[in-house]
C-alpha positions as CSV (number, residue, x, y, z in Angstrom):
1,M,0.0,0.0,0.0
2,L,1.3,3.3,-1.0
3,V,0.6,6.3,1.2
4,I,1.4,9.8,0.0
5,W,2.1,12.1,2.9
6,T,0.6,15.4,2.5
7,D,-0.1,18.2,4.8
8,G,-3.7,17.2,4.9
9,V,-2.9,13.6,6.1
10,L,-0.5,14.8,8.7
11,S,-3.0,17.3,10.1
12,V,-5.6,14.5,10.3
13,L,-3.1,12.2,12.1
14,N,-2.2,15.1,14.5
15,D,-5.8,15.7,15.2
16,L,-6.5,12.0,16.0
17,V,-3.4,11.7,18.2
18,G,-4.2,14.9,19.9
19,E,-7.8,13.9,20.7
20,Y,-6.5,10.5,22.0
21,F,-4.1,12.1,24.5
22,S,-6.6,14.8,25.6
23,A,-9.1,12.1,26.2
24,M,-6.5,10.3,28.4
25,K,-5.9,13.4,30.4
26,K,-9.6,13.9,31.1
27,E,-10.1,10.5,32.7
28,D,-11.2,10.6,36.4
29,G,-9.1,9.0,39.1
30,F,-5.7,9.3,40.7
31,S,-2.3,8.8,39.2
32,L,0.2,6.4,40.7
33,I,2.3,9.3,42.0
34,E,-0.7,10.8,43.8
35,L,-1.4,7.4,45.4
36,L,2.2,7.0,46.5
37,I,2.2,10.4,48.1
38,V,-0.9,9.6,50.1
39,V,0.6,6.2,51.3
40,V,3.8,8.0,52.4
41,I,1.8,10.6,54.3
42,L,-0.3,7.9,56.0
43,G,2.9,6.0,56.9
44,I,4.3,9.1,58.6
45,I,1.2,9.7,60.6
46,V,1.1,6.1,61.8
47,A,4.8,6.2,62.7
48,I,4.1,9.2,64.9
49,A,0.8,7.9,66.4
50,I,1.8,4.3,67.3
51,P,4.4,5.1,70.0
52,N,2.0,7.6,71.6
53,L,-0.7,5.0,71.6
54,L,1.5,2.4,73.2
55,A,2.7,4.9,75.9
56,S,-0.9,5.8,76.7
57,R,-1.8,2.1,77.1
58,R,1.2,1.6,79.5
59,S,0.2,4.7,81.5
60,A,-3.4,3.4,81.8
61,N,-2.2,0.0,82.9
62,E,0.0,1.6,85.6
63,G,-2.8,3.8,86.8
64,S,-5.0,0.7,87.1
65,A,-2.2,-1.1,89.0
66,V,-1.9,1.7,91.5
67,S,-5.7,1.8,92.0
68,S,-5.7,-2.0,92.5
69,I,-2.9,-1.8,95.1
70,R,-4.9,0.8,97.0
71,L,-8.0,-1.5,96.8
72,I,-6.0,-4.5,98.0
73,H,-4.6,-2.5,100.9
74,G,-8.2,-1.5,101.9
75,A,-9.3,-5.1,101.5
76,Q,-6.5,-6.3,103.7
77,V,-7.4,-3.8,106.5
78,T,-11.1,-4.8,106.2
79,Y,-10.2,-8.5,106.3
80,A,-8.0,-8.1,109.4
81,S,-10.7,-6.1,111.2
82,T,-13.6,-8.5,110.3
83,T,-12.8,-12.1,109.1
84,G,-9.1,-12.3,110.0
85,T,-9.5,-11.5,113.7
86,G,-6.5,-9.1,113.6
87,N,-4.5,-11.0,111.0
88,Y,-4.3,-10.2,107.3
89,A,-5.3,-12.5,104.4
90,P,-2.4,-14.7,103.3
91,D,-3.1,-14.5,99.5
92,M,-5.2,-12.9,96.7
93,A,-7.5,-16.0,96.5
94,T,-8.5,-15.5,100.2
95,L,-9.4,-11.9,99.6
96,G,-11.5,-13.0,96.6
97,T,-13.4,-15.8,98.3
98,T,-14.4,-13.4,101.2
99,G,-15.6,-10.8,98.6
100,M,-13.0,-8.2,99.6
101,V,-11.8,-7.9,96.0
102,D,-13.5,-8.7,92.7
103,E,-13.0,-12.1,90.9
104,K,-10.6,-10.6,88.3
105,L,-8.3,-9.2,90.8
106,A,-8.5,-12.3,93.0
107,T,-6.9,-14.3,90.1
108,G,-3.8,-12.1,90.5
109,V,-3.9,-10.7,86.9
110,K,-5.6,-7.4,85.9
111,S,-4.9,-4.8,83.2
112,G,-1.5,-6.1,82.2
113,Y,-0.2,-6.5,85.8
114,L,0.4,-9.4,88.1
115,F,-0.7,-8.9,91.8
116,Y,0.3,-10.8,94.9
117,T,0.1,-10.4,98.6
118,A,1.5,-12.1,101.6
119,S,1.1,-11.7,105.4
120,E,2.6,-12.7,108.7
121,D,0.2,-13.3,111.6
122,S,0.6,-11.4,114.8
123,T,2.5,-13.0,117.8
124,S,2.6,-12.0,121.4
125,T,5.5,-9.6,120.6
126,T,4.9,-8.5,116.9
127,P,1.8,-7.1,115.2
128,A,0.5,-8.7,112.0
129,I,1.9,-7.3,108.8
130,F,1.3,-7.7,105.1
131,A,2.7,-6.5,101.7
132,V,1.2,-6.2,98.3
133,G,3.2,-6.2,95.0
134,S,2.5,-5.8,91.3
135,T,4.7,-6.3,88.3
136,P,3.9,-5.9,84.6
137,T,3.1,-9.1,82.7
138,T,5.3,-8.0,79.8
139,T,8.3,-5.9,80.7
140,S,9.8,-5.1,77.3
141,G,9.0,-4.7,73.6
142,L,6.0,-3.4,71.8
143,Q,3.6,-5.4,74.0
144,Q,5.1,-4.0,77.2
145,T,2.2,-3.6,79.7
146,G,4.0,-1.3,82.2
147,S,7.4,0.2,83.0
148,R,7.3,0.2,86.8
149,N,6.8,-2.2,89.7
150,F,4.5,-1.1,92.5
151,A,4.3,-2.3,96.1
152,C,2.6,-1.3,99.4
153,D,2.8,-2.7,102.9
154,H,0.5,-2.3,106.0
155,S,1.6,1.4,106.3
156,G,-0.4,2.3,103.2
157,V,2.5,4.0,101.4
158,I,2.7,2.9,97.8
159,F,6.3,2.6,96.4
160,F,7.4,2.2,92.8
161,S,10.6,1.3,91.0
162,Y,11.8,1.0,87.4
163,D,14.0,-2.0,88.4
164,F,11.9,-5.1,87.7
165,S,13.8,-7.1,90.3
166,W,12.6,-4.7,93.1
167,G,9.3,-5.2,94.9
168,M,7.5,-7.7,97.1
169,H,8.6,-11.3,96.5
170,G,6.7,-14.5,97.0
171,T,5.4,-15.2,100.5
172,N,7.5,-12.6,102.2
173,A,5.4,-9.9,103.9
174,Y,7.9,-7.1,103.3
175,I,9.0,-4.7,100.5
176,D,12.6,-4.5,99.3
177,P,14.3,-1.3,100.3
178,G,15.0,1.3,97.6
179,G,11.5,2.0,96.2
180,T,10.4,5.6,95.6
181,P,7.2,6.8,97.3
182,L,4.5,7.5,94.7
183,H,3.3,10.8,96.3
184,N,-0.3,10.7,95.3
């Protein structure tokens, strides 16, 4: 096939190509660059928000732990003056079965913290004493539930420490020295 190029044929081809590209430009939707920019902006927002969200959750867990320590202290005092005949409850389960604390707290785990209590009965020469302790269930990483241990004894002063080896241990009714008073 023989085509003779003339100005008329070229102008028709230019018109056809021009219409095709102008039609492409008028299509609705987003370009790939626009979508990538949106994804990058969302990524930046998420990178800023996630650490703040995790810190808020840790802070809420710590607030709940302090509140639970106060509740357990009050439950121990109530137990000693009613059911315990001057002695404190030996463990969390005893406080739960007597109705001094709720079922969830009686299990020893609440809001990302482990709770435990121990007591020593009074003798003819020493008064009864008790201690309450709490530690985060997860102490590091993205799933960290708290950054401080809390403890309280029969005096009612709540102490904290960032050292996870500090606190109230096992069946000993005392708190390790070195904690900082909470002041609230």
